N, C-alpha and C positions, 0 to 999 in steps of 0.2 A: 352397528353403526348408531350415531347419536341421533336421537330425535331433537329436531330443532322447531322454533317458532317461525312460521311463514310470514312474509312482508309483502306489501302491496305488489311490488315488483316480481313476486314469484307467481302472481295470478296466471300469466300464460301458461306456464308450466303445470299448475294445479289444474286448470281448465282442461288441457290436454289429458291429463292423468284420469281425472273424474270422468270425463265425458267418455274416453276410450274403455274405461272399466265398467261402465253402466249401461251403455247403449251401443247398438251398432254390431257388426260382425266381429270387430276387435274385442268386444266384451265377452263374446261367446267362447273364447280361449279360456275364460275363467269360470268359476262355478257361482259367483255372486251377483251376475248381471240381471238387469230388468228388461232386456231386449225383446223377451216373449211377452211382457206385461204391458209394456207401453211403446207404441210406434213413435218414433222420433229420434233425431240425431243427438240432441243433446240434453243433458241432465241439469247443466246449469249455465251461467253466462258470466261474464266479467263484472258486470254492474251489480249482480246479485251477490257475487263473492265478495267484492269490495264493501258492500254494505254489510255483510256478514262479518267482515273483519273490524268494521267500525263500530260494533256493538262493544259497549264498555265491559271489560272482563273477558270477551271472547278470544278465541285463539285457533288457529289452525295449526296442528303439529305436523311435521313432515318427517318423513324417513327417507334419507337419501344413501346411495351406495358410495363406495370408495371414490368413484370418478364424480361424485357430485350430482349424479342424475336423480331425479325424484322417483322413488319407487312406492311410496305410500303417503297417506295423509288422513287426518280425522280433524273434524270440526267440533269445538267445544264452547258452550254459551251458557252463562249463569242465567237461570230463570227462576221464578218463584218456587218450583218443585224440587229444584236441585240443579245440577249441571247437565245440560241437554247435550247428548252426543249425537253427532250426524256425519254423513258423508264419509265413513270410514272406507277408505279406498286402498286397494292394492292392485298394482299393475297386473293385468290378467295372466301374463306370462310367469309371474312369480307367486301367484296364489297357492297357498298350501305350504309355504316355506318358513312362516312363523312372523312375517311381517306385521300381519293383522294383530297378532297376540302381544307383539312388542308395543304397537300403537295403542292397544287397549290398556296395557300396563303404564305407559306413559299418561295416557288420559286419567287414570286412577291417581297417578302421582300428581298431575295438575290439579285435581280435584281436591287432594289434600292440602296443597298450598293455598287453595281458595277457601278452605274450611267448608267444603261441600261434603255432606255425609251420603248423597245420593246421586248417582249418575242414572239418567233415564235416556230413552229413545223411543222413536216411533219406527216401526218397520212394517212394510206391507205384509199382510197376513199370508198371502200366496207365496211368499219367499221362505217356505218351509225350511229349507237346508240352511239358510242364513239364521233363521229363529233358533234352530237347533244349535248351531255354533255358538251363539250367544248364550244359550242355556248352558252349554258345557263350561263357558267361562264365567259362570256365576251370576248371570243375569236370570231374572225371573219374571214370568208373565203377570201382570197385575190384574188382568181381567178386564182392563179398560180398552176401548177402541176410540178411534177418531175417524171421521169421514176422510175419504181421499178426495183432495180438492183438484180438479182438472184445470190445468193452465195449459192451453193448447201450444203455448210457446215452447213447452218442455215435452210434449208428446201427448197422444191420446191413448188412453187405456184399450187394452184388447179384450177386457172383462171387467165385471164390478170389482172395485179394489176397496179395501179399507185398511187402516193402519192399527196395529196392536201396540200397547206400550209395555215396553220391558224396562226393569230398572235393577240396579245392584246398590245394596249398601256398602260404602266405603269405610273400612276400619281406620 
């Protein structure tokens, strides 16, 4: 299926996908959720997502099925360090089927069109399976960490959390 650019009118579908894949019981169907690390029903909201879309050069890439239903997405935003990758999301019922890999490849293609030679991300260090998945896809640990800032609007941590930074050089 083609990977397309999301528009503001796609936000309701994006919200449903992202929140169901990261939090709550629906997220537990997949292997990449944060439900055990953060108590709270939502990962993001419409205002935050619209603000993310409004950043110059930023994009939400979407993966849809033949019926036009959203099955995956990824957020990309140019920063000083390189192209920031966030919210890589796949419908929990479809995880493990290659959608995430296709979105990563599309992100790398987008980076090339933006002349970005590095894609980087922050991942909660306790999400060891997810970190391993990114390592298998060519990302590497930089050795850098960032504090996990708590916003009660998006949930309360169940343990001490920190972000680790991964990156990949784009040929």
